[in-house]
N, C-alpha and C positions, 0 to 999 in steps of 0.2 A: 644281803643282810637279812637276818631272821627277825621276826616280830619281837621276840623277847629281848634281843640285842637292842632293837630300836627303842623299846621301852626303857631299858637300863641306860642307854646312851642318850636317848631322848625319852479092837474087838477081842481076841484070845491072847494067851500068854505066848510071846515069841522070845526065844532065847537069842541072845546077840550072836550073830554070825555074819560073815561077809556076804553070804547070799540071802540072809534074812530068813533062813529056814527055821523049823522048830527044833527044840532041843531042851534038855534039862539044865538046871542050875549046875554050874561048874565050880563049886566052892573049893575043890581039892585039885584043881587043874595045875599042870606044870606051869612055871612062870612064863615060859615062851608061848604057852597056849592060853594064858589068862585073857578073859574077855573084858574089853573096856568100851564103855559107852560114853561118847562125847556129846554133850547137849549144846548145840549151837554151831553153825558153820560159818562163823565170822573168822577174823584173823586169828584170834586166840584159839578157837576150837580147831581150825584147820591146821594150825602150827602144831598143836599138841597131838592131834590125830596122826599127822604125817610122821612125826618122830616116833610115836608109839608103834605104829605099823612097821616102820623101819627097824625097830628093835624086836620085832617078832610078835607083838601083841595082835590079838584079833580085835579089830576096831570097827565100830559102827558109829556114824555121826547122825544125830537127829536134828533137823532144822525145821522150825515152825513155818518159815516163809516158803514161797514157791520158787525161791532162788537161793543161791549161796551168797556169802559175803557179809551178811548182817549189816553193820553200819558202813561197810564198803559197798557202794551201790553205784555202778557205772551205767548211766542211762544210754540207750541206743536210739532214743526218739529222733535225734538228728543224725541221719546215717553217716554224714561226713564229719561228725564231731561227737565222739563219745564224751559224756559229761559226768563227772563225779558228783553225785548228789549227797554223798556222805563225805568221808575223809578224802582229801585231795593230795596232801603234801607228804613228802618225806622231809621231816623237820631236822635239818642237820645231817649231811651225808656221810661224814667221817665216822667210821665205827658203828654206824647204824645198821642193825640187822636187815632192814628193808633194802639198803643199798646192795648188800650181797644177794638178796633175792632178786632184785631188779637186774643186776648184772648177770645172774644165772639164766634169766629168760631174755636177755638182751633188750630190755624194755627201754624205749626212748624216753628220756626225761628232759624237762626244760626248767630252767631256774626262774624264780620270781624274786624281786628284791624291793624292799622299802626305800632303797636309794633311788629308785625310779618312781617317784611319786609327786603328786601335786596336791596341795591343800587349799581348800576354799573356805571363806567365811560364810556366815549365815545369809549374806546377801548374794552369794554366788560369785564373789570376786576372789581371785587368787590372793592368798595371803601375801602381804608386803614383807620386805625384809625385816621391818620393825615388828610386825605381828608375829613372824616366824621366830624371831629372837625372844619375844615375850612368851610364846608357846613353849619354847625350849626351857625358859626360866621356870615356868610352872611345872614342866616335866621334872626338872631337877628338884624342885621343892616337894612335889608329891613323892618322888622316889626317896628323898631324904626322910620325909615323914614316915613312910612305910618301913624303911630300914630301921629307924629309931624305935618304932612300935614293935618290931620283931625282937627287940632286946628287953622288952618290958612285959610283965604279967599284970593283970590277966590279958588274955587274947582279946582283940577287938575286931570289928568288921573293917574292911577296907574303907567303906563309906564313913564310918565313925572317925577313922584316922584323917580322912580328907575333909571332915567337917569344918575345922578351923580355917583351912585354906578357902573353902567355899564361902564361909561367912565373911572373911576379909575381902574377898573379891566383890561382894555385893550382889544382891539378887537381880537378875535380869541384865547383867552387864556382859560385855564381850569377854571379860576376864573369867566370869563364871562359866560362860559357854565353853571357853577353852579348857577349863578344868574338867568340866563334865565330858567334853570330848575325849580327854585323856582317860577318864574313868571308863567310858563306854568303848572307845576305839582301841585303847591300848590294853585294857584289863578285862572288861567284860567280854569283848569279842575274842580275846585270847583264851580265857578260862571258862567262858560260857555261863558263869554264874553272876548273879547280881552283886554289885559292890556292897550292898547292904547285907549280903549273905556270905561273902567270901571272907575267910579267915585271914587277917593281916599277917599272922604268924606263918601260915603254911600255904597260902594261895600260890606262891611261886617257888615252892620247894623242890619241884621236880628237876632232876639233872637234865642237861641238854647235850646233844652231840654238836660238834663243831661242823662247819661247812655250810653249804648253800641250802636254801629251801627249794625243793624241786617238785614239779607235778609230772604226771604221766601223760604223754601225748595221746596214748590210746586208752587212758583211764586206769584206775587202780585195779580193775578186774583182772588185768594181766597177772597180778600177784596172786589173787585168790583163785583164779582158774588154774594156775600152775600148782599151787598148794593142794588143790582138790584132786588133781590127776591121780588115778589109781586108788582113791579112797572110796569106801562104801558109804554113800550119803543118802539119806531119805529125807526129802523135803515134805512140807505139809504136815509135819508131826509136831503138834502143839502139846508140849509137856504140861500135864496138870498136877502130877504128884510124883514125888521121889521118896520111896520107902527104903531107908538105909538102916533099919533096926536089926535085920537078920545078917547071916553070913554073906549073903548076896544083896545086891541093890536092885530093887524093882522100880521101874519107871513106867508110869501109866500116861498115855497120851489121849488127847481128845478123840472120842469114838470108842474108847474102852480097851484098846490094845495095850499089852504090857510087854516090856523088854526087860530081860534079866541079865545082869553082868556082875563080874567080880568087883569091878571098880568103875566109878563114874566121874567124869570131869565136867563140872558145871561151868559154862561160860556165859550164863545169862547176864545181860546188861544190868547195871545197878538199878536203873529205873524199873525194870521188870521185877527184880527182887523187892524193891520198895513197895511196889503195887500189890505184892502178895499173890501174884498170878499163879505161882507154883506152890503147892503145899508140900512141906517136908514132914516126914514121919520117921522118927519123932521130930519135934520142932528143932530148929537149929539152936545151938548153945547160945546163952545170953550174950557173950562177947561178940559173937558174929551178928546177932540180931541188933545189938547196939551199934555196931559198925555200919550196918545197912541203913539204920535210921540217921546216923550222924553225918555221913558223907552226903554231898550234894550231887544231884544229877542236873547238868546244865543243858541249855538250849542254844543252838546256833543254827539258824535257818538260812537257806540260800534262795536267791531269785535270779535265774539266768535270763537275760534279755538279749535276743538276737535281732540285730538291726540290718537294714539293707545296705548301709554304708557306715563307715567310721566318721564320727563327728567330734571326737576327742583326740588328744595327742596320741598318735599311734605308737610312740616309743615309751609311753608311760605304762607302768604296771598297776599302780595304785592311785585311786582318787580318794581323797579324804575330805570330809565335810564337817566343819565346826557348826553343827546344826542348831537351829532354834530349839527343836525338841530333842533332848538328849537321847542318843542311841538310835535315832531314826535315820537309817540309810547313811551312816557315817563313814562306811568303808565300801569301796568298790574295787574289784579286780578286773582289769582289762585282759582279754585273751588275744588281742590283736597282735601284740609283739611276740608273745610266746608261741601262739598256735596259728597266727595269721587268719583269725576269724573275728568278724565285727560283733563281738559278744561282750557284754558287761555283766559281771556277777556282783550283786548286792547282798549284803549280810544284815541280819538282825539277830541280836543275841540276848540272852538272859530274859528279863521281864518283857522287853519289847519283842524278842523272838517268840516268846510264848503267846503274847497277846495277838500277834499278827496271824497266828494260826486260825483265829476265829473269823478272819476275813476270807472272802472268795478270791479266786485267782485274779479276776478282773479288778477287784478292789486293791489287791496287793500291787498289781502292775500299775494301776493308776497312781497309787501312792509313790511308787518308785519313780514314775515319770515326772511327777511334780518336783521331786528333788533334782532330777536331771535337767528339767527345763529351767529350774532356778540357776543351774550352773551354766547351761549352754544356750538358753533362749528357747522361745516357743516354736522355732522353725525346725527343730530337730525331728527326724522321722519317728513314726510310731514303730515299736518293735514288731517284727514279723512273727515272732513266736516267743514263748516263755516256758520255763520249767521251774517249778517251785516246790520246796520241801516243807514238811510239817513233822519234824522229828518227835516233838513232845506228844503228838496225837497218835504216833505209831505204837500199837499195842505190843510190838515185839522189840521196842527200844525204850520208849517212854523218856526220850531225851537224846541229846547228841553225845555227850561224854561227861565224865565225873569231874567234880571240882572239890577243893578243900573248903568245906563249909565251916562257918564259925561253930565251934563245939567239937569238931573232929580234929584228929592228930594223925601223924604217920602210923601210930599204933592201930588206928581204925582200919587202915588199909592192910596191915599185917593180919589183923583178926579176920577181915573179910576174905583174905586169900588163904587162910590156914586150912590144912587138910584135916579131915575128921576120921579117926579110927582106921586109917589106911584104906578106906573104901570110897570116901567122898572127897573130891578135890575141886578147887576153885581157880578159875583163870578169867582173864578179861582185863581191860585197861584199868578198871577201878581197883584191882587187887594189887597194883604195883606201888611200891614205896619210892624207889629212886626215879621211876618213870611212870607217869599216869596221864590220862587225858589225850593220848596220841595213838596213832596207828602202831608205831614201833613199841609202845607200851603193851599193846595187845599181843604182839609177837613175842616179846620177852616174857610175858606172863604165861603164854602157851608153852614156851620152852621150859620154864620153871615147873609148871604143872606136870609136864611129861617126865621130868627128872624125878619128881616126887612119886609119881605112879610107879616108875621103874624101881625106885628104892624100896617100895613096899611089896615084897614078894610073899 
């Protein structure tokens, strides 16, 4: 069962070349020899680059990091267990382009399901049948309120829509905690934005693929590594300026080197565009600037804890906590059943996910362990090791993935992804209308950008 189903039911100038050698601008090149620069070696950039190279374009990928993958990041810190610090799942396997890619490299995948879950109250006790029924009642009420709000103008935030339900529940009550658990666990952790910022009209407007949610046994890097094979990629290239006013596009990177190409595909994350880390000359058109400002860049951070033994139900995938403090360690994924490892993965999203980045690793682990001891007692073992993410603080991401912020519409995503003068193209999960905020959205956007480049000869 997918989460969204669960919610609804419950130095010099370098011309672009494969070898990176010098050369002059090629503004009158034959289409098959046209030079394309792809900025970003994440899923969107690698997908676009691979298709363009397959179609005969001369392609170079510039990546700011010292690795490929972008927000796909498989850690090898634990040699026996590759861990995805960024995207983990194929959300819905049927018809999903990631499924075809995974099958092409024979990647082992394992399903996770919300049907294998245990929910606890704020005292650490498993929810009773009566409490579970009440939680489901609140889920239905919240869902009904959101559906009703989507038919009315003007748009409101998800939190504003939930306000009457919270008021009726009463401050500090178990009912209020249940509602806030639904807002944090079902909505904020899914969409990475604060309920106070999420558009009630559009927050859940992305289309979904049917089928299971699956993770990669060897990590998501099996996909990015496969896509990168045969491509010319330069890492450590921090783009500072994109000059698209001439017949060619000139890209300057940190250190002063310049790359020139006939066309450029920009796959910078929304958060990087919002931060103004890259200067565009001339500046981007007003509709695109407005789209960048309107859309939200969400935060979802992970904390993997590895234990010497399993002290929780080994057949359960998800642990859910109706916490005293909303959004604090409300969702945990067990890797024991899926990968046979005594590891728990805790999540913090939206405002809580951003705030926790200011803590040290030791403080984050201590906070996580307070929650787990509340559930399983003081005698549980200390973790042997931990791996922790801070996506909002990452200068090359500035967040985890985009969300539909109040004030944005699907047109915002169309404007963000629109091509400029047949020379400048945009891809990345934030540019998708039907699909956004997911790994498959990045792939689909890369495919779309490649088609657009090929159409402009």
